[in-house]
C-alpha positions as CSV (number, residue, x, y, z in Angstrom):
1,M,0.3,-24.0,41.2
2,T,-3.3,-23.8,40.1
3,P,-4.4,-25.4,36.8
4,A,-4.8,-21.8,35.4
5,E,-1.2,-21.0,36.4
6,I,0.0,-24.3,34.9
7,Q,-1.8,-23.5,31.6
8,D,-0.2,-20.0,31.5
9,A,3.3,-21.5,32.0
10,L,2.7,-24.0,29.2
11,T,1.5,-21.2,26.9
12,R,4.7,-19.2,27.5
13,A,6.7,-22.4,26.9
14,D,4.8,-22.9,23.6
15,R,5.7,-19.4,22.4
16,R,9.4,-19.8,23.3
17,L,9.4,-23.1,21.5
18,A,7.8,-21.5,18.4
19,R,10.5,-18.8,18.3
20,L,13.2,-21.3,18.6
21,E,11.7,-23.5,15.9
22,A,11.4,-20.4,13.6
23,T,15.1,-19.6,14.3
24,R,16.1,-23.2,13.5
25,D,14.0,-23.3,10.3
26,G,15.5,-20.0,9.2
27,D,19.0,-21.2,9.9
28,R,18.3,-24.4,7.9
29,K,17.0,-22.4,5.0
30,N,20.0,-20.1,5.1
31,L,22.4,-23.1,5.3
32,A,20.8,-24.6,2.2
33,E,21.0,-21.4,0.3
34,R,24.6,-20.7,1.4
35,T,25.6,-24.3,0.5
36,R,24.0,-23.8,-3.0
37,L,25.8,-20.5,-3.6
38,V,29.1,-21.9,-2.5
39,A,28.7,-24.9,-4.7
40,A,27.7,-22.7,-7.7
41,G,30.7,-20.4,-7.1
42,K,33.1,-23.4,-6.9
43,G,31.5,-24.8,-10.1
44,R,32.1,-21.5,-12.0
45,L,35.7,-21.2,-10.7
46,A,36.3,-24.7,-12.0
47,Q,35.4,-23.4,-15.5
48,R,37.3,-20.2,-15.2
49,D,40.1,-21.0,-17.5
50,A,37.8,-22.3,-20.2
51,V,35.6,-19.2,-20.1
52,D,38.6,-16.9,-20.3
53,T,40.0,-18.7,-23.3
54,Y,36.6,-18.7,-25.1
55,L,36.2,-14.9,-24.5
56,R,39.7,-14.2,-25.9
57,E,39.0,-16.2,-29.0
58,L,35.6,-14.5,-29.4
59,Q,37.2,-11.1,-29.1
60,Q,39.8,-11.8,-31.7
61,D,37.2,-13.1,-34.1
62,A,35.0,-10.0,-33.6
63,N,37.9,-7.7,-34.2
64,R,38.8,-9.5,-37.4
65,R,35.3,-9.4,-38.7
66,S,34.7,-5.7,-37.8
67,V,38.0,-4.5,-39.2
68,A,37.6,-6.5,-42.4
69,T,34.2,-4.9,-43.1
70,F,35.6,-1.4,-42.8
71,E,38.7,-2.1,-44.7
72,T,36.6,-3.4,-47.7
73,L,34.3,-0.3,-47.6
74,L,37.1,2.3,-47.3
75,T,39.2,0.6,-50.0
76,A,36.3,0.6,-52.4
77,L,35.5,4.3,-51.9
78,V,39.1,5.3,-52.3
79,Q,39.7,3.3,-55.5
80,E,36.3,4.6,-56.9
81,V,37.5,8.2,-56.6
82,L,41.3,7.6,-57.0
83,P,41.8,4.5,-59.2
84,G,45.0,2.7,-58.6
85,E,45.4,3.9,-55.0
86,K,46.7,1.5,-52.4
87,P,44.2,-0.4,-50.3
88,V,43.2,0.8,-46.9
89,R,44.2,-1.2,-43.9
90,L,42.9,-1.0,-40.4
91,D,44.6,-2.3,-37.3
92,L,42.5,-2.8,-34.2
93,T,44.5,-3.1,-31.0
94,T,43.9,-2.3,-27.3
95,E,45.1,0.7,-25.3
96,R,44.5,0.7,-21.6
97,G,41.7,-1.8,-22.0
98,L,40.0,0.2,-24.8
99,P,39.9,-0.6,-28.6
100,A,42.3,1.5,-30.6
101,L,42.1,1.9,-34.4
102,D,45.0,2.6,-36.7
103,I,44.1,3.7,-40.2
104,G,46.7,3.3,-43.0
105,V,47.3,2.1,-46.5
106,E,49.2,-1.0,-47.5
107,R,52.3,-0.6,-49.7
108,P,53.1,-3.0,-52.5
109,D,56.0,-4.4,-50.4
110,G,53.6,-5.2,-47.5
111,G,54.5,-2.2,-45.4
112,R,52.1,0.3,-43.9
113,E,51.7,4.1,-44.5
114,D,49.8,6.6,-42.4
115,V,46.9,8.1,-44.4
116,L,47.4,11.6,-43.0
117,E,51.1,11.9,-42.8
118,D,52.4,9.7,-45.7
119,N,49.8,10.4,-48.4
120,G,48.4,13.4,-50.3
121,G,45.3,15.5,-49.7
122,A,43.1,13.7,-52.2
123,M,43.5,10.4,-50.2
124,T,42.9,12.3,-47.0
125,N,39.7,14.0,-48.3
126,V,38.2,10.8,-49.6
127,V,39.0,8.8,-46.5
128,G,37.8,11.7,-44.3
129,M,34.5,11.9,-46.2
130,A,33.9,8.1,-45.9
131,L,34.7,8.2,-42.2
132,R,32.1,10.9,-41.6
133,L,29.5,8.9,-43.4
134,I,30.3,5.8,-41.3
135,A,30.4,7.9,-38.1
136,V,27.0,9.4,-38.7
137,V,25.4,6.0,-39.2
138,K,27.3,4.1,-36.6
139,A,26.8,6.7,-33.8
140,G,23.1,6.5,-34.1
141,V,22.5,10.2,-34.4
142,G,20.7,12.5,-36.8
143,R,21.5,11.5,-40.4
144,F,22.6,14.9,-41.8
145,L,26.1,15.8,-43.0
146,A,27.5,19.2,-44.1
147,L,30.9,19.2,-45.9
148,D,32.8,22.4,-46.5
149,E,35.2,22.2,-49.4
150,A,35.7,18.4,-48.9
151,D,36.8,18.2,-52.6
152,C,39.4,20.9,-52.4
153,W,42.5,18.6,-52.8
154,I,41.0,16.3,-55.4
155,A,42.0,16.7,-59.0
156,P,39.1,18.3,-61.1
157,D,38.8,15.3,-63.3
158,R,38.2,13.1,-60.2
159,V,35.7,15.4,-58.5
160,P,32.7,14.0,-60.4
161,A,33.6,10.5,-59.1
162,F,33.9,11.9,-55.6
163,Y,30.3,13.2,-55.8
164,R,29.1,10.0,-57.3
165,V,30.5,8.1,-54.4
166,L,29.0,10.6,-52.0
167,D,25.6,10.4,-53.6
168,D,25.6,6.6,-53.7
169,G,26.7,6.4,-50.1
170,A,24.1,8.9,-48.9
171,A,21.3,7.2,-50.8
172,R,22.3,3.8,-49.4
173,L,22.7,5.0,-45.8
174,G,19.7,7.4,-45.8
175,V,21.9,10.5,-45.1
176,Q,21.0,14.0,-46.2
177,C,24.1,15.9,-47.3
178,L,25.0,19.5,-48.0
179,A,28.3,19.9,-49.8
180,I,30.0,23.4,-50.2
181,S,32.2,23.3,-53.3
182,H,34.2,25.7,-55.4
183,H,33.7,23.4,-58.4
184,D,30.8,23.8,-60.9
185,V,29.1,20.5,-60.1
186,A,26.0,21.3,-62.1
187,G,27.2,19.1,-65.0
188,F,28.3,16.1,-62.9
189,D,26.8,12.8,-63.6
190,A,25.2,12.4,-60.2
191,G,21.8,13.0,-58.6
192,L,22.7,16.3,-57.0
193,T,20.5,19.3,-56.1
194,V,22.6,22.3,-57.0
195,S,22.1,25.9,-55.7
196,R,24.3,29.0,-56.5
197,I,25.4,32.0,-54.7
198,A,24.3,35.3,-56.5
199,G,25.1,38.9,-55.7
200,R,27.8,40.4,-53.6
201,P,28.1,40.7,-49.8
202,E,28.2,44.5,-50.0
203,T,24.7,44.7,-51.6
204,G,23.3,41.5,-50.1
205,V,24.1,37.9,-51.1
206,A,21.2,35.9,-52.6
207,I,20.9,32.1,-53.3
208,E,19.4,30.8,-56.5
209,G,18.1,27.2,-56.2
210,P,15.3,24.9,-57.4
211,A,12.9,25.6,-54.5
212,A,9.8,24.2,-56.1
213,A,11.6,21.0,-57.2
214,C,13.0,20.5,-53.7
215,A,9.6,21.0,-52.0
216,A,8.0,18.5,-54.4
217,E,10.4,15.7,-53.1
218,W,9.2,15.9,-49.5
219,S,6.3,14.3,-47.8
220,P,5.1,15.9,-44.5
221,E,6.3,13.0,-42.3
222,M,9.8,12.6,-43.9
223,R,12.7,13.4,-41.6
224,G,15.2,15.9,-42.9
225,F,15.8,19.7,-43.5
226,R,13.6,21.4,-46.2
227,F,15.4,24.7,-46.4
228,I,17.9,27.0,-44.6
229,R,16.9,30.7,-44.5
230,L,19.4,33.3,-43.5
231,V,18.2,36.8,-42.4
232,D,20.8,39.4,-41.6
233,V,23.5,36.7,-41.3
234,Q,26.8,38.3,-42.4
235,G,26.4,39.0,-46.2
236,F,22.9,37.6,-46.4
237,A,20.0,40.1,-46.0
238,D,17.4,37.5,-46.6
239,A,18.2,34.4,-48.6
240,T,16.9,30.8,-48.6
241,L,18.8,27.7,-49.6
242,P,16.3,25.0,-50.7
243,L,17.3,21.4,-49.7
244,A,16.2,18.0,-51.1
245,P,16.7,14.5,-49.7
246,G,20.1,13.1,-50.7
247,V,23.1,15.3,-51.7
248,N,22.7,19.1,-52.0
249,A,25.5,21.2,-53.4
250,L,26.0,25.0,-52.9
251,V,28.5,26.5,-55.4
252,G,29.7,30.0,-56.1
253,P,32.8,32.3,-56.2
254,N,35.2,32.3,-53.3
255,N,34.6,34.6,-50.4
256,H,31.0,35.2,-51.3
257,G,29.3,33.5,-48.4
258,K,29.2,29.8,-49.1
259,S,30.9,28.9,-45.8
260,T,28.5,31.3,-44.0
261,V,25.8,28.6,-44.3
262,I,28.1,26.2,-42.5
263,R,28.8,28.8,-39.8
264,A,25.1,29.3,-39.4
265,L,24.5,25.6,-38.9
266,R,27.3,25.4,-36.3
267,A,25.7,28.2,-34.4
268,V,22.3,26.5,-34.4
269,F,23.4,23.0,-33.4
270,Y,26.8,23.5,-31.6
271,G,26.2,26.9,-30.1
272,E,29.5,28.0,-31.7
273,V,28.8,31.7,-32.6
274,R,30.2,35.2,-32.3
275,D,28.5,38.6,-32.8
276,S,30.2,38.9,-36.2
277,L,27.5,36.5,-37.5
278,V,25.1,39.5,-37.4
279,R,25.0,41.5,-40.6
280,A,26.5,45.0,-40.4
281,G,23.8,47.5,-39.3
282,A,21.3,44.9,-38.2
283,N,20.2,44.3,-34.6
284,A,20.0,40.5,-34.8
285,A,20.8,37.6,-37.1
286,R,18.1,34.9,-37.7
287,V,18.5,31.4,-39.0
288,E,15.4,29.4,-39.9
289,I,15.4,25.7,-40.8
290,G,12.4,23.9,-42.3
291,V,11.7,20.5,-40.7
292,A,9.1,17.8,-40.9
293,G,5.4,18.6,-40.4
294,G,5.8,22.1,-41.8
295,R,7.5,23.3,-38.6
296,V,10.4,25.7,-38.5
297,L,13.4,25.6,-36.2
298,R,14.5,29.2,-35.5
299,Y,17.7,30.6,-34.0
300,V,18.3,34.2,-33.2
301,R,21.5,35.9,-32.3
302,Q,20.8,39.3,-30.6
303,P,24.1,40.8,-29.2
304,K,22.6,43.7,-27.2
305,R,19.6,41.8,-25.8
306,T,19.0,39.1,-23.2
307,P,19.1,36.3,-23.9
308,V,21.8,36.7,-26.5
309,N,20.8,33.4,-28.1
310,L,17.3,32.2,-28.6
311,W,16.1,28.8,-30.0
312,S,12.4,28.2,-30.7
313,L,10.3,25.7,-32.7
314,H,7.2,27.0,-34.6
315,E,4.2,25.5,-36.2
316,A,3.5,26.2,-39.9
317,D,1.3,29.2,-38.8
318,G,4.1,30.7,-36.7
319,A,2.8,29.7,-33.3
320,L,5.2,28.2,-30.8
321,V,5.1,24.4,-30.5
322,Q,3.8,23.1,-27.2
323,E,3.8,19.5,-26.2
324,S,3.0,17.9,-22.8
325,G,2.9,21.3,-21.2
326,T,6.4,22.3,-22.6
327,T,6.8,25.3,-24.8
328,F,9.7,24.9,-27.2
329,E,11.5,28.2,-26.7
330,T,14.8,28.5,-24.8
331,G,17.3,31.2,-24.4
332,G,21.0,31.1,-23.2
333,R,24.4,30.2,-24.4
334,D,24.1,26.4,-24.6
335,V,22.1,24.5,-27.1
336,P,18.8,23.3,-25.6
337,A,18.5,19.6,-24.9
338,W,15.3,19.5,-27.0
339,V,17.1,20.6,-30.1
340,E,19.5,17.6,-29.8
341,R,16.7,15.3,-28.9
342,L,14.4,16.3,-31.8
343,F,17.1,16.5,-34.6
344,G,20.0,14.3,-33.3
345,I,22.8,16.7,-34.4
346,T,25.4,16.8,-31.7
347,R,29.1,16.3,-31.2
348,V,30.3,12.6,-30.9
349,E,33.3,12.1,-28.6
350,E,33.7,15.9,-28.7
351,L,34.1,15.8,-32.5
352,D,32.1,17.7,-35.1
353,V,30.7,14.8,-37.0
354,H,27.7,16.4,-38.7
355,V,29.0,19.9,-39.6
356,A,32.5,20.1,-40.9
357,H,34.7,23.1,-40.2
358,Q,36.3,24.8,-43.2
359,K,39.6,25.3,-41.5
360,F,39.8,21.7,-40.2
361,P,38.6,19.6,-43.1
362,V,40.5,16.4,-42.0
363,F,38.1,14.3,-40.0
364,L,39.3,11.7,-37.4
365,L,42.6,10.9,-39.1
366,G,44.5,13.2,-36.7
367,E,42.8,11.8,-33.6
368,K,44.2,9.2,-31.3
369,P,43.5,5.5,-32.2
370,A,41.1,5.0,-29.2
371,R,39.0,8.0,-30.2
372,R,38.8,6.8,-33.8
373,S,37.5,3.4,-32.6
374,A,34.9,5.1,-30.3
375,V,33.6,7.5,-33.0
376,L,33.2,4.8,-35.6
377,S,31.9,2.3,-33.1
378,I,34.5,-0.1,-34.6
379,G,35.1,-2.7,-32.0
380,R,31.7,-2.2,-30.5
381,E,31.2,-6.0,-30.6
382,A,34.7,-6.4,-29.2
383,G,33.8,-3.8,-26.6
384,L,30.8,-5.9,-25.6
385,I,33.1,-8.9,-25.3
386,R,35.5,-6.8,-23.2
387,D,32.5,-6.0,-21.0
388,M,31.8,-9.7,-20.7
389,Q,35.5,-10.3,-19.8
390,A,35.2,-7.6,-17.1
391,L,32.0,-9.1,-15.9
392,Q,33.8,-12.5,-15.8
393,R,36.6,-11.0,-13.7
394,E,34.0,-9.4,-11.3
395,R,32.2,-12.7,-11.1
396,V,35.4,-14.6,-10.3
397,T,36.1,-12.1,-7.5
398,E,32.6,-12.3,-6.3
399,D,32.7,-16.1,-6.4
400,Q,35.9,-16.2,-4.4
401,R,34.4,-13.9,-1.8
402,T,31.2,-15.9,-1.7
403,I,33.1,-19.1,-1.1
404,R,35.3,-17.5,1.5
405,E,32.5,-15.9,3.5
406,G,30.0,-18.6,2.7
407,E,32.1,-21.4,4.2
408,R,32.5,-19.4,7.4
409,E,28.7,-18.8,7.5
410,I,28.0,-22.4,6.8
411,A,30.1,-23.5,9.8
412,R,28.3,-21.0,12.0
413,L,24.8,-22.1,10.7
414,R,25.7,-25.7,11.2
415,E,26.6,-25.0,14.9
416,S,23.4,-23.1,15.4
417,V,21.2,-25.8,13.8
418,A,23.0,-28.5,15.9
419,A,22.3,-26.6,19.0
420,L,18.6,-26.6,18.2
421,D,18.4,-30.3,17.3
422,G,16.6,-31.2,20.6
423,L,13.6,-29.0,19.8
424,D,11.6,-31.9,18.4
425,A,12.0,-33.9,21.6
426,L,11.2,-30.8,23.6
427,A,8.0,-30.3,21.6
428,E,7.0,-33.9,22.3
429,I,7.6,-33.4,26.1
430,L,5.6,-30.2,25.9
431,R,2.7,-32.0,24.3
432,G,2.8,-34.6,27.1
433,L,2.7,-31.8,29.7
434,H,-0.3,-30.4,27.9
435,D,-2.0,-33.8,28.2
436,Q,-1.2,-34.0,31.9
437,A,-2.4,-30.5,32.4
438,G,-5.7,-31.4,30.8
439,A,-6.1,-34.4,33.0
440,L,-5.2,-32.3,36.1
441,A,-7.8,-29.8,35.1
442,E,-10.4,-32.5,34.8
443,D,-9.5,-33.9,38.3
444,A,-9.7,-30.3,39.7
445,A,-13.2,-30.0,38.2
446,R,-14.3,-33.3,39.8
447,L,-12.8,-32.2,43.1
448,R,-14.8,-29.0,42.9
449,D,-18.0,-31.0,42.2
450,R,-17.3,-33.3,45.3
451,T,-16.6,-30.2,47.4
452,A,-19.9,-28.6,46.4
453,L,-21.6,-31.9,47.1
454,T,-20.1,-32.0,50.6
455,E,-21.2,-28.5,51.3
456,R,-24.7,-29.4,50.2
457,L,-24.7,-32.4,52.5
458,A,-23.5,-30.3,55.4
459,R,-26.3,-27.8,54.8
460,A,-28.9,-30.6,54.6
461,S,-27.6,-31.9,57.9
462,R,-27.9,-28.5,59.5
463,L,-31.5,-28.2,58.2
464,A,-32.3,-31.7,59.5
465,T,-30.9,-30.8,63.0
466,G,-33.0,-27.6,63.1
467,A,-36.1,-29.4,62.1
468,A,-35.6,-32.0,64.8
469,A,-35.1,-29.2,67.4
470,R,-38.3,-27.5,66.2
471,A,-40.1,-30.9,66.5
472,R,-39.0,-31.3,70.1
473,A,-40.2,-27.7,70.9
474,L,-43.6,-28.4,69.5
475,A,-43.9,-31.6,71.6
476,D,-44.6,-29.5,74.8
477,L,-47.7,-27.7,73.3
478,P,-51.2,-28.7,74.7
479,G,-53.2,-31.3,73.0
480,P,-56.3,-30.8,70.9
481,E,-58.8,-31.0,73.8
482,V,-57.2,-28.0,75.5
483,G,-57.3,-26.1,72.3
484,A,-61.1,-26.9,71.9
485,E,-61.8,-25.6,75.4
486,L,-59.9,-22.5,74.7
487,G,-61.7,-22.0,71.5
488,R,-65.1,-22.4,73.2
489,R,-64.2,-19.9,75.9
490,L,-62.9,-17.5,73.3
491,A,-66.1,-17.7,71.3
492,E,-68.1,-17.1,74.5
493,A,-66.0,-14.0,75.2
494,R,-66.6,-12.8,71.7
495,N,-70.3,-13.2,72.1
496,R,-70.4,-11.3,75.3
497,A,-68.3,-8.5,73.8
498,A,-70.8,-8.2,70.9
499,L,-73.7,-8.2,73.4
500,G,-72.1,-5.3,75.3
501,R,-71.7,-3.3,72.1
502,R,-75.3,-3.8,71.2
503,V,-76.5,-2.7,74.7
504,I,-74.4,0.5,74.5
505,A,-75.8,1.2,71.0
506,A,-79.4,0.6,72.3
507,A,-78.9,3.0,75.2
508,A,-77.8,5.6,72.8
509,D,-80.8,5.1,70.6
510,L,-83.1,5.2,73.7
511,A,-81.8,8.6,74.8
512,A,-82.2,10.0,71.3
513,A,-85.8,8.7,71.1
514,Q,-86.7,10.2,74.5
515,G,-85.4,13.6,73.3
516,R,-87.5,13.4,70.2
517,G,-90.6,12.3,72.3
518,A,-90.3,15.3,74.6
519,A,-90.1,17.5,71.6
520,L,-93.3,16.1,70.2
521,A,-95.2,16.2,73.5
522,D,-95.1,20.0,73.5
523,L,-97.1,20.3,70.2
524,P,-100.7,21.8,70.7
525,P,-103.6,19.5,70.0
526,D,-105.1,21.7,67.5
527,A,-102.1,22.3,65.5
528,P,-102.9,23.4,61.9
529,I,-102.5,20.9,59.2
530,P,-100.0,22.2,56.8
531,R,-100.8,22.4,53.2
532,E,-99.7,19.7,50.9
533,T,-96.6,21.1,49.5
534,A,-93.4,19.5,48.6
535,Q,-91.8,20.9,51.8
536,A,-94.8,19.7,53.8
537,A,-94.4,16.3,52.3
538,A,-90.8,16.2,53.3
539,H,-91.6,17.2,56.9
540,A,-94.3,14.6,57.0
541,A,-91.9,11.9,55.9
542,R,-89.4,13.0,58.4
543,L,-92.0,13.0,61.2
544,S,-93.1,9.5,60.1
545,R,-89.5,8.3,60.4
546,L,-89.1,9.9,63.8
547,A,-92.3,8.2,65.0
548,R,-91.1,4.8,63.9
549,G,-87.8,5.4,65.6
550,L,-89.5,6.4,68.8
551,A,-91.6,3.2,68.7
552,Q,-88.4,1.2,68.2
553,A,-86.7,3.0,71.0
554,Q,-89.5,2.4,73.4
555,A,-89.5,-1.3,72.5
556,R,-85.7,-1.6,73.2
557,E,-86.2,0.4,76.5
558,A,-88.8,-2.1,77.5
559,T,-86.4,-5.0,76.7
560,L,-83.5,-3.4,78.5
561,R,-85.4,-2.4,81.5
562,D,-85.0,-5.8,83.1
563,L,-81.2,-5.8,82.7
564,P,-79.0,-5.0,85.8
565,A,-77.9,-1.4,85.9
566,A,-74.1,-2.4,85.7
567,P,-72.1,-5.6,86.0
568,S,-70.6,-6.3,89.3
569,P,-66.9,-5.4,89.9
570,V,-66.0,-9.1,90.5
571,L,-67.6,-10.1,87.2
572,R,-65.7,-7.3,85.4
573,R,-62.4,-8.4,87.0
574,D,-63.0,-12.1,86.1
575,A,-63.9,-11.1,82.5
576,A,-60.8,-9.0,82.1
577,A,-58.5,-11.8,83.5
578,T,-60.2,-14.3,81.3
579,G,-59.7,-12.1,78.3
580,R,-56.0,-11.6,79.0
581,R,-55.5,-15.4,79.5
582,L,-57.4,-16.0,76.3
583,A,-55.3,-13.4,74.4
584,G,-52.0,-15.1,75.7
585,I,-53.2,-18.5,74.8
586,R,-54.2,-17.2,71.4
587,D,-50.7,-15.7,70.8
588,R,-48.9,-18.8,72.0
589,L,-51.1,-20.9,69.8
590,A,-50.3,-18.7,66.7
591,E,-46.6,-18.9,67.5
592,A,-46.7,-22.6,67.8
593,E,-48.6,-23.0,64.6
594,A,-46.0,-20.8,62.8
595,R,-43.1,-22.9,64.2
596,A,-44.7,-26.1,63.2
597,A,-45.3,-24.8,59.7
598,A,-41.6,-23.7,59.5
599,A,-40.4,-27.1,60.8
600,R,-42.5,-28.8,58.2
601,D,-41.1,-26.6,55.4
602,G,-37.5,-27.2,56.5
603,L,-38.0,-30.9,56.8
604,A,-39.5,-31.0,53.3
605,A,-36.6,-29.0,51.9
606,A,-34.0,-31.2,53.6
607,E,-35.8,-34.3,52.2
608,A,-35.9,-32.8,48.7
609,E,-32.2,-31.9,48.8
610,M,-31.2,-35.3,50.2
611,A,-33.2,-36.9,47.4
612,E,-31.3,-34.8,44.9
613,V,-28.0,-35.9,46.4
614,L,-28.9,-39.5,46.4
615,A,-30.1,-39.2,42.8
616,S,-26.6,-37.9,41.8
617,T,-24.9,-40.8,43.6
618,G,-27.1,-43.5,42.2
619,G,-29.2,-44.0,45.5
620,R,-26.0,-44.6,47.6
621,C,-24.7,-42.8,50.6
622,P,-22.0,-40.4,49.4
623,A,-20.0,-41.2,52.6
624,C,-20.1,-45.0,52.8
625,G,-21.5,-45.9,49.4
626,N,-24.3,-48.1,50.8
627,P,-27.9,-47.9,49.5
628,A,-29.9,-45.3,51.4
629,A,-33.2,-43.3,51.4
630,P,-33.6,-39.6,52.2
631,A,-35.6,-40.3,55.4
632,S,-33.0,-42.8,56.7
633,L,-30.2,-40.2,56.1
634,L,-32.1,-37.6,58.0
635,A,-33.0,-40.0,60.8
636,G,-29.4,-41.1,61.3
637,H,-28.0,-43.5,58.7
638,R,-25.6,-46.1,59.9
639,H,-22.5,-46.1,57.7
640,G,-20.8,-49.3,56.9
641,K,-18.6,-51.0,54.3
642,A,-20.0,-50.6,50.9
643,A,-21.4,-53.8,49.4
């Protein structure tokens, strides 16, 4: 394998080792977490009995405290209205895991009596009224209560006490009440706001009440209902019942429409309505309730239109209320969610807590014990404790499962971790292999350097061999004296060639001069002298030049007259042969000079490269290690054992 291949293999091994180490570390972490969870589960199971005992005792204590508080309150209310009555007793038990409340009275002999079945209507009315007040507060809903003939079974002389208790309870609990009564409560010693029914249903029932006094008791931000207006609702053509904080009473003759107000409220908040709510001859019935901020909650029943029921909320100027892009106007048969959300009047455990029904005045006493407890939120603390007990049971089950599954997982993780225990030693081996690979890479680099050096030496040797061969070839060339003779003869030939060129040029000039002389000889002796004009001056200058030329030509003719007419053929052949020999000698001389120059250049390059090689080896022969010089290596160095 090459060093690069070895490095790639080591890199792949590193990656695999990293993955295995990550798996081992993850298993170790999971093992520690599983061990912690199993230990915690075993610790909680060890305390299981103590926790169960504590929760049971806590539940019993909570039940006793909750029941005792309500017993005291109900007994005080009953004895305030009905002096001498037996104390109220509550029993909180459990049915199917839920709190169940039994309501009774304690007889003098220690026995128990059922409030509804074993006692009269007065006791039932008082306890029912108290239970409604408690339910409104404990259920966490809107604090409004409407009672229809809740005092009907109470002796007239005890009715004022009933309303005193109601007024005191409403004031303490912050509950607004509307009580429909057939008694004249105007003279009762209680802080009641009393309104009266006036007129007859045939002609239109009216309501007379202290509207101004009621309005003066409200501030804009106070929660509660300011008035109830009935338009075309059964016997009411258009009547308004003013309401104040606290207890409001509506009195009047029987069958004149007192309970119509209750039916209107049940229509608005429970959606419990029939077409008979609409006044005879009218197209729709309308109920308006004044609420905080000057707003008005409106309900319309329109039998022959769609929707048949319409709820809407209006500002003081009559405009529909809009908040967060929602317009508060909804039609249908079910009460809109926003009505319940804004005013908090709704059924609790399917029971009519806020608005009592005239035909079913008894509240909660006829219900099952579990529902009583749920409506009154009695046992809520105990219910929380039951939730804690259920959570404890779930936790026990979860701990058992955690221990069971965790121990199996711990065993598996331990095996996995044990299988990977050799990773540290493997990592150490891999680090050693990395070190060896690095050393191998360095050796390979040195080997490459030595190989390159060997190649350079071989090339230098080849250059030296070529230079020696060229030197031997140059040894056969003629010496300097032969070259001088050849140079002399070559110069002589060049001179003769130049002389020949001058003779040929002179002959040509002579012929031209003779032609011009013949032309001038024909001129008459008395030729007219031209006038001195510019053209004549030009001709004169030209003739002067021709005359000078003629004189020169004649002189050259005289000089050449003594030359032979033509060289002899033998001389021409010798001159040609000599010229060819001289040209050959000249070519050979140039070629020899070129080879000598190339040999000198090659020798100089070889010496320079050899000097570079010796410099890199510290002046020693790379083959034998002995001291050497570039010239001796080129001349044939004798290798021996290194000193």
